[in-house]
MDAnalysis code that builds the backbone (N, CA, C; Angstrom):
import MDAnalysis as mda
import numpy as np

u = mda.Universe.empty(357, n_residues=119, atom_resindex=np.repeat(np.arange(119), 3), trajectory=True)
u.add_TopologyAttr("name", ["N", "CA", "C"] * 119)
u.add_TopologyAttr("resid", np.arange(1, 120))
u.add_TopologyAttr("resname", ["MET", "SER", "LYS", "ILE", "ASN", "SER", "ILE", "VAL", "ASP", "LEU", "ILE", "GLU", "ALA", "GLY", "ILE", "ARG", "SER", "GLU", "ASN", "LEU", "ARG", "GLN", "LYS", "THR", "ILE", "ALA", "ASP", "ASN", "PHE", "ALA", "ASN", "LEU", "GLU", "THR", "PRO", "GLY", "TYR", "ARG", "ARG", "VAL", "ASP", "VAL", "GLU", "PHE", "LYS", "GLU", "LEU", "LEU", "ASP", "ALA", "CYS", "SER", "ASP", "SER", "PRO", "GLU", "LYS", "VAL", "ASP", "PHE", "SER", "GLU", "VAL", "GLU", "PRO", "GLU", "THR", "TYR", "GLU", "PRO", "ARG", "GLN", "THR", "PRO", "ILE", "GLY", "ALA", "ASN", "GLY", "ASN", "ASP", "ILE", "ASN", "MET", "GLU", "LEU", "GLU", "VAL", "GLY", "GLN", "MET", "ILE", "LYS", "ASN", "SER", "LEU", "ARG", "HIS", "LYS", "ALA", "TYR", "ILE", "ARG", "LEU", "LEU", "SER", "LYS", "LYS", "TYR", "SER", "GLN", "ILE", "GLU", "LEU", "ALA", "ILE", "ASN", "ALA", "PRO"])
u.atoms.positions = np.array([
    [16.016, 7.068, -30.696],
    [17.060, 7.980, -30.363],
    [17.764, 8.407, -31.648],
    [18.040, 9.693, -31.751],
    [18.684, 10.186, -32.965],
    [20.162, 9.838, -32.963],
    [20.738, 9.899, -34.145],
    [22.165, 9.585, -34.294],
    [23.016, 10.589, -33.512],
    [22.605, 11.855, -33.505],
    [23.350, 12.884, -32.772],
    [23.334, 12.579, -31.283],
    [22.167, 12.238, -30.730],
    [22.089, 11.898, -29.312],
    [22.974, 10.706, -28.998],
    [22.990, 9.723, -29.873],
    [23.798, 8.537, -29.663],
    [25.287, 8.888, -29.625],
    [25.727, 9.755, -30.521],
    [27.134, 10.172, -30.547],
    [27.479, 10.957, -29.289],
    [26.614, 11.877, -28.898],
    [26.845, 12.665, -27.688],
    [26.860, 11.745, -26.468],
    [25.945, 10.793, -26.402],
    [25.919, 9.840, -25.286],
    [27.201, 9.018, -25.232],
    [27.715, 8.622, -26.389],
    [28.959, 7.855, -26.454],
    [30.138, 8.694, -25.946],
    [30.209, 9.941, -26.381],
    [31.287, 10.828, -25.931],
    [31.168, 11.069, -24.421],
    [29.958, 11.289, -23.932],
    [29.766, 11.506, -22.501],
    [30.124, 10.260, -21.694],
    [29.844, 9.074, -22.231],
    [30.237, 7.834, -21.558],
    [31.762, 7.755, -21.470],
    [32.446, 8.166, -22.523],
    [33.905, 8.199, -22.513],
    [34.440, 9.166, -21.466],
    [33.800, 10.317, -21.331],
    [34.211, 11.300, -20.325],
    [34.008, 10.734, -18.920],
    [32.868, 10.068, -18.698],
    [32.627, 9.442, -17.386],
    [33.706, 8.403, -17.087],
    [34.078, 7.645, -18.104],
    [35.111, 6.624, -17.948],
    [36.456, 7.249, -17.561],
    [36.840, 8.305, -18.255],
    [38.123, 8.947, -17.963],
    [38.103, 9.632, -16.607],
    [36.963, 10.166, -16.187],
    [36.856, 10.742, -14.841],
    [37.072, 9.670, -13.784],
    [36.428, 8.520, -13.964],
    [36.602, 7.418, -13.020],
    [38.035, 6.903, -13.047],
    [38.623, 6.804, -14.231],
    [40.009, 6.339, -14.338],
    [40.949, 7.304, -13.620],
    [40.703, 8.602, -13.736],
    [41.552, 9.590, -13.047],
    [41.471, 9.384, -11.533],
    [40.275, 9.097, -11.030],
    [40.106, 8.851, -9.593],
    [40.829, 7.571, -9.174],
    [40.765, 6.529, -10.002],
    [41.449, 5.282, -9.636],
    [42.962, 5.459, -9.671],
    [43.461, 6.243, -10.617],
    [44.905, 6.514, -10.669],
    [45.325, 7.284, -9.418],
    [44.520, 8.261, -9.014],
    [44.816, 9.020, -7.794],
    [44.804, 8.097, -6.576],
    [43.841, 7.179, -6.521],
    [43.800, 6.206, -5.418],
    [45.040, 5.317, -5.437],
    [45.442, 4.898, -6.617],
    [46.645, 4.068, -6.729],
    [47.869, 4.822, -6.214],
    [47.999, 6.095, -6.607],
    [49.116, 6.912, -6.116],
    [49.057, 7.064, -4.600],
    [47.860, 7.321, -4.084],
    [47.697, 7.518, -2.642],
    [48.082, 6.275, -1.853],
    [47.955, 5.112, -2.474],
    [48.260, 3.853, -1.799],
    [49.588, 3.251, -2.230],
    [50.472, 4.070, -2.737],
    [51.772, 3.620, -3.233],
    [52.551, 2.813, -2.189],
    [52.452, 3.201, -0.938],
    [53.196, 2.533, 0.129],
    [52.298, 1.689, 1.045],
    [51.040, 1.539, 0.717],
    [50.113, 0.773, 1.561],
    [50.368, -0.721, 1.390],
    [50.714, -1.410, 2.463],
    [50.966, -2.848, 2.360],
    [49.714, -3.608, 1.898],
    [49.902, -4.497, 0.933],
    [48.815, -5.349, 0.459],
    [47.849, -4.697, -0.522],
    [48.032, -3.412, -0.801],
    [47.113, -2.739, -1.736],
    [47.338, -3.258, -3.144],
    [46.263, -3.541, -3.831],
    [46.346, -3.986, -5.225],
    [45.846, -2.875, -6.137],
    [46.540, -2.695, -7.224],
    [46.233, -1.678, -8.233],
    [44.806, -1.855, -8.755],
    [44.128, -0.721, -8.984],
    [42.775, -0.711, -9.535],
    [42.817, 0.011, -10.873],
    [42.034, -0.486, -11.834],
    [41.945, 0.143, -13.145],
    [40.476, 0.183, -13.549],
    [40.203, 0.794, -14.695],
    [38.833, 0.954, -15.183],
    [38.643, 0.154, -16.455],
    [37.549, -0.572, -16.512],
    [37.194, -1.331, -17.701],
    [36.101, -0.559, -18.438],
    [36.450, -0.046, -19.604],
    [35.464, 0.694, -20.388],
    [35.522, 0.280, -21.848],
    [36.723, 0.213, -22.407],
    [36.868, -0.159, -23.816],
    [36.225, -1.515, -24.074],
    [36.421, -2.436, -23.151],
    [35.853, -3.776, -23.288],
    [34.326, -3.725, -23.303],
    [33.762, -2.843, -22.462],
    [32.302, -2.684, -22.438],
    [31.792, -2.120, -23.759],
    [32.518, -1.130, -24.295],
    [32.118, -0.556, -25.595],
    [32.228, -1.588, -26.702],
    [33.291, -2.392, -26.665],
    [33.452, -3.446, -27.675],
    [32.275, -4.421, -27.613],
    [31.887, -4.797, -26.407],
    [30.765, -5.726, -26.240],
    [29.470, -5.098, -26.741],
    [29.299, -3.807, -26.485],
    [28.089, -3.108, -26.949],
    [28.046, -3.037, -28.469],
    [29.203, -2.764, -29.091],
    [29.207, -2.648, -30.548],
    [29.048, -3.993, -31.225],
    [29.400, -5.073, -30.535],
    [29.204, -6.411, -31.093],
    [27.788, -6.925, -30.882],
    [27.048, -6.224, -30.037],
    [25.691, -6.655, -29.718],
    [24.748, -6.388, -30.893],
    [23.878, -7.343, -31.221],
    [22.927, -7.128, -32.312],
    [21.818, -6.147, -31.931],
    [21.653, -5.907, -30.633],
    [20.602, -4.999, -30.168],
    [21.113, -3.557, -30.143],
    [20.181, -2.612, -30.245],
    [20.531, -1.202, -30.178],
    [20.947, -0.865, -28.747],
    [22.034, -0.136, -28.611],
    [22.587, 0.172, -27.300],
    [22.364, 1.639, -26.975],
    [21.923, 1.898, -25.736],
    [21.794, 3.265, -25.242],
    [23.081, 3.595, -24.496],
    [23.971, 4.344, -25.131],
    [25.279, 4.620, -24.558],
    [25.201, 5.460, -23.290],
    [24.081, 6.153, -23.074],
    [23.956, 6.931, -21.845],
    [23.876, 6.016, -20.626],
    [23.587, 4.728, -20.856],
    [23.485, 3.777, -19.751],
    [24.730, 2.905, -19.601],
    [25.727, 3.086, -20.468],
    [26.968, 2.322, -20.370],
    [27.839, 2.987, -19.309],
    [28.130, 2.252, -18.252],
    [28.912, 2.788, -17.144],
    [30.236, 2.042, -17.024],
    [31.332, 2.782, -16.852],
    [32.629, 2.127, -16.658],
    [32.649, 1.377, -15.330],
    [33.486, 0.349, -15.251],
    [33.592, -0.454, -14.041],
    [35.046, -0.525, -13.604],
    [35.270, -0.605, -12.289],
    [36.626, -0.765, -11.784],
    [36.907, -2.247, -11.541],
    [38.171, -2.586, -11.647],
    [38.606, -3.965, -11.394],
    [40.078, -3.962, -11.011],
    [40.549, -5.062, -10.464],
    [41.965, -5.231, -10.131],
    [42.614, -6.088, -11.216],
    [43.485, -5.500, -12.042],
    [44.081, -6.261, -13.146],
    [44.978, -7.408, -12.685],
    [45.656, -7.259, -11.555],
    [46.549, -8.291, -11.003],
    [47.567, -8.782, -12.036],
    [48.135, -7.839, -12.801],
    [49.129, -8.192, -13.810],
    [50.503, -7.633, -13.506],
    [50.602, -6.731, -12.524],
    [51.892, -6.139, -12.202],
    [52.545, -6.922, -11.067],
    [53.861, -6.955, -11.047],
    [54.561, -7.709, -10.000],
    [54.280, -7.148, -8.612],
    [54.218, -8.040, -7.656],
    [53.944, -7.651, -6.269],
    [55.268, -7.410, -5.558],
    [55.322, -6.286, -4.815],
    [56.530, -5.946, -4.065],
    [56.597, -6.714, -2.755],
    [57.621, -6.426, -1.991],
    [57.852, -7.117, -0.717],
    [56.708, -6.901, 0.276],
    [56.030, -5.768, 0.192],
    [54.942, -5.477, 1.123],
    [53.574, -5.924, 0.589],
    [53.555, -6.661, -0.517],
    [52.297, -7.154, -1.077],
    [51.572, -6.144, -1.940],
    [52.209, -5.035, -2.211],
    [51.632, -3.953, -3.001],
    [52.120, -4.080, -4.448],
    [51.235, -3.851, -5.404],
    [51.650, -3.966, -6.812],
    [51.597, -2.649, -7.578],
    [51.682, -1.524, -6.868],
    [51.656, -0.220, -7.537],
    [53.039, 0.094, -8.101],
    [53.074, 0.457, -9.379],
    [54.295, 0.846, -10.059],
    [54.120, 2.316, -10.457],
    [54.916, 3.179, -9.844],
    [54.741, 4.613, -10.058],
    [54.890, 5.004, -11.527],
    [55.857, 4.417, -12.240],
    [56.060, 4.755, -13.654],
    [54.832, 4.374, -14.481],
    [54.256, 3.212, -14.187],
    [53.047, 2.782, -14.892],
    [51.896, 3.747, -14.636],
    [51.739, 4.152, -13.392],
    [50.642, 5.065, -13.043],
    [50.811, 6.429, -13.704],
    [52.050, 6.922, -13.769],
    [52.301, 8.205, -14.442],
    [51.943, 8.084, -15.917],
    [52.354, 6.983, -16.543],
    [52.009, 6.760, -17.949],
    [50.504, 6.676, -18.155],
    [49.813, 5.979, -17.256],
    [48.351, 5.878, -17.342],
    [47.703, 7.243, -17.174],
    [48.246, 8.062, -16.266],
    [47.690, 9.392, -16.038],
    [47.845, 10.265, -17.282],
    [48.991, 10.178, -17.931],
    [49.216, 10.972, -19.148],
    [48.255, 10.528, -20.254],
    [48.158, 9.213, -20.481],
    [47.230, 8.705, -21.511],
    [45.793, 9.095, -21.186],
    [45.432, 9.001, -19.914],
    [44.082, 9.341, -19.499],
    [43.782, 10.818, -19.756],
    [44.748, 11.675, -19.437],
    [44.561, 13.117, -19.662],
    [44.368, 13.423, -21.144],
    [45.146, 12.755, -21.984],
    [45.013, 12.978, -23.428],
    [43.655, 12.501, -23.946],
    [43.219, 11.327, -23.488],
    [41.899, 10.824, -23.910],
    [40.786, 11.754, -23.423],
    [40.919, 12.231, -22.173],
    [39.899, 13.125, -21.619],
    [39.814, 14.414, -22.442],
    [40.955, 14.986, -22.775],
    [40.973, 16.204, -23.605],
    [40.342, 15.934, -24.972],
    [40.637, 14.777, -25.547],
    [40.065, 14.443, -26.857],
    [38.541, 14.340, -26.769],
    [38.042, 13.686, -25.732],
    [36.584, 13.576, -25.563],
    [35.944, 14.953, -25.388],
    [36.574, 15.806, -24.594],
    [36.034, 17.153, -24.368],
    [36.011, 17.941, -25.673],
    [37.081, 17.833, -26.460],
    [37.111, 18.535, -27.751],
    [36.046, 18.000, -28.705],
    [35.869, 16.673, -28.721],
    [34.828, 16.088, -29.581],
    [33.440, 16.575, -29.172],
    [33.199, 16.604, -27.870],
    [31.898, 17.058, -27.383],
    [31.678, 18.526, -27.708],
    [32.702, 19.324, -27.533],
    [32.612, 20.745, -27.866],
    [32.327, 20.932, -29.355],
    [33.018, 20.168, -30.182],
    [32.805, 20.248, -31.641],
    [31.374, 19.839, -32.000],
    [30.891, 18.775, -31.370],
    [29.533, 18.300, -31.657],
    [28.504, 19.366, -31.264],
    [28.689, 19.993, -30.098],
    [27.759, 21.047, -29.671],
    [27.849, 22.267, -30.594],
    [29.042, 22.565, -31.091],
    [29.194, 23.670, -32.051],
    [28.436, 23.372, -33.341],
    [28.500, 22.122, -33.794],
    [27.767, 21.729, -34.996],
    [26.256, 21.848, -34.782],
    [25.798, 21.433, -33.611],
    [24.367, 21.531, -33.299],
    [23.947, 22.996, -33.278],
    [24.769, 23.840, -32.653],
    [24.468, 25.268, -32.586],
    [24.430, 25.888, -33.987],
    [25.375, 25.477, -34.849],
    [25.385, 25.968, -36.220],
    [24.099, 25.561, -36.956],
    [23.680, 24.332, -36.751],
    [22.462, 23.836, -37.413],
    [21.231, 24.601, -36.930],
    [21.188, 24.902, -35.635],
    [20.036, 25.617, -35.082],
    [19.996, 27.053, -35.581],
    [21.154, 27.684, -35.687],
    [21.220, 29.093, -36.078],
    [21.343, 29.311, -37.585],
    [21.333, 28.225, -38.357],
    [21.452, 28.377, -39.812],
    [20.230, 29.105, -40.362],
    [20.457, 29.939, -41.378],
    [19.321, 30.689, -41.954],
    [18.357, 29.802, -42.686],
])
């Protein structure tokens, strides 16, 4: 696999992660008042860290984000641990990361196009 493909695969994996995170944040918001609902988040950075520490070559197109329940926020009277302020903050950070990944991918494709069309 070429270095360019690897970079594009890594950026696309990041986009998949942020898409899934956006869905989990929306689910968390939708269940703000649901008794017993536990907050869900996405584990992706940890997966990338494990891949980069691996001595074997990693195909980033196969790295998939995973959802999990962090169980770190306080539980309310109804057994629900959704904190609206936390979710809003997560949504803002997620949107910024998603925009950054999209810009990186766009830049990478522009570079490829420049290389193809070079005289």
